[in-house]
N, C-alpha and C positions, 0 to 999 in steps of 0.2 A: 504494500500500500504506500502511496506517496504522501508527502507532508501535508498537502492540501486536504486530501481525503481523511487522513488521520486527525487533523485539526478540526475539520468540519464535523466528523463523527463525535469527537470529544466534546465540542461545544454544544452540539445538539443533545447529547446525553445529559450534560450538566443542566442545560436550560429546561429539559423535560422533567428534571427533579424539582424545578421551581414552578413550572406551569404546564398544564396538560396540552395546550394548543400552541405548538411551536412548529414553524415552517422555515424551510430554507428558500430564500429569494422571493417566493410568491406564496401567499396564503391560498388555501382552497376557496373556491367560490362559495362553498357552504360553511365556511369557518364561522363559528360563533364568537362574538366579542366577549371579553377582550382576547386578543391573541398576540403572539410574538412572531416577528419575522426577522431572521438574521441573514447576513450576507458577508462574504469575504471578497469584496470587489477588487482588491489590488494586493500585490505583494512586491517586495524589493528583495532580490537575492544578491548578497554581497560576496557570495562564494562559500564562505564558512557559515553564514547565518542568513536565514530568510525571515523577514518581518512581514506580517500580514496586517491589513486593515480589517477590522471587524465592526460591522454596523449592526446594532440591535434596534429594531423598531417595535414599539408597542402601540397597538391600535385599540380604540374603544369608541362606543357611540353614546356613552353616558355623559350628560352635560356636567355632572359633578365628576371632576377628574381625580377624586381621592383614590379610587381603586387603581386607576391608571398610574398615578404617582407612586402608590405603594408597590405595585408590581415592578415598575422600572427601578425603584430603589432597592428592592429585594434582589433583582438581577445584578445591579451595580455592586451591591455588597458581596455577592458571590464571585464577581469577576475582577473588579478593580484591585490591582496590586496582588493578584493571586496567581499561583502557578498550577497548571494542570500537567500531571505526569502521564505519559503514554507508554505503557508497557516497558517501563524502566529503560527506554532508549531515547526518549525525547521529552523535553519540557517546554511548555508555553507559558510565558508570563504576560499577563494582560495589564495594560495601563490605559485608563480612560483619557481620551483627548478632549472630548467636548460633550456637552449636553444641549440638545436642541428641542425647542417646542415648535413643531411644524404645523402650518395651517393647510388643511386639505381642501380640495375643490368642493367636496361635500361638506357643508357647514355642520352636519351632525357628527362628523368623525373628529375624534380627539387623538392626537398622535404625539409621541415622544421618541426621539432618536438619540442614542448614545453611540459614540464612536470610540473604539479602542485600538491601540497598537498591540498586536499579538507578536511577541518576540519569541522565536523558537530557538531552542538549544538542543544539540544532539550530543549523545555520549559517543565517544570514539574509543574503541578497545584496541 
């Protein structure tokens, strides 16, 4: 398995421990709100180390954003400055870059987007 797939699987597994409705890149048309969408839209490989960008989007339709804020904060507590180990061969440390409150074209949708740097580390034997 390559780094991207290992990272994607590890992040999805972690997010699913925090919320039941987690999707990669695009939510299902039938997804119930609130839900989480994550993406790994970019990476930079320096040769010895590859850093990924991780976007976490949380979507809801409730005018009261308390549940939305609680969910994104729970996710942030689980990710920011945390290291995920993958099969004792690779580690990923996540650092939050920014927090965004986004306005959707649909005025009923509430959305928060947090972006992280995912720095990978490999063990060499």
